[in-house]
N, C-alpha and C positions, 0 to 999 in steps of 0.2 A: 503494499499499500504506499510506503514512503516512497519508494522509485517512482511509483505513478505519479504522485503528488508532486515530486522532485521535476519529472519530465513535463509535466503541465506548466509548473513556474518556469522553468528554464525556457520552454516554447514562448511564454509570455514575455520573457527578458528578451529574448532573440529577437523580437519583433524592434525592438531598438537598438539591440546590439547583435548582430548576426554571429558573431565569433565567440559569444559568452558559453563558457563550459561550467562555470560555479554560480553559485547564489550567496551573496555575502549576507551575514545576520542582519545588519541594517536593513537590505533590501526586499527581505522574506516577507513583513507586513503589507508594505507596499504591492509587492506582488501579488498577494493573497486577495487584496482588496481589489485588483484590477481584474482578477480571474473570477470572482465570486458572481458577478452578475451573469456572465456567460456559461460558467460550468453548472452554477448551483442555482440560479434565477433569484439570488438574493442580493439585497444592497442593503448595507448596514445603514445608511441614512434613512431608509425607510422607518425605521425603529425608535428615530430621534424624537417623535411627537409623544411617545409613549414613555419616554425616559427623560423627564425634564431636570435640567442641569442641578438646580437646588436640591432636589429630592435625591438625586446620586449622590452628590457632593455629601449630603448628611448621611446617607448611607456608608459611603466610605469613611468618613470620619467616625461615626459610630463604631463600625467595624474594627477600626484601627485602635480606638480607645479600648476597645474590650480586648483584643488581642493582646495588647502592648502595655495593659493597664495604666494608660496616660489618660489626660483630659485636656481638651482644647477650649480656650475661651478667647473670644476677642478682645484685642487691646482697643480701647477708647483713645481718640486724640493721637492716633500714632498715623503717619503717611504710609499709604500704601501704593 
């Protein structure tokens, strides 16, 4: 399965770099996003309306607080 996925991603990369033989770590996510609509009929942007940023941020902060036994609080009157 991994070889098949690699072949698909490499084919996508070869559209812009015909001599490519490898996929760097930093390229992987970008190539997956390019392949998803054509291979899997999925566009990650289509779920954005269901995941409002403020709710996602709160969920991530709450999870981090639980996992690492820390708390987060906003500092007032501090430039950001």
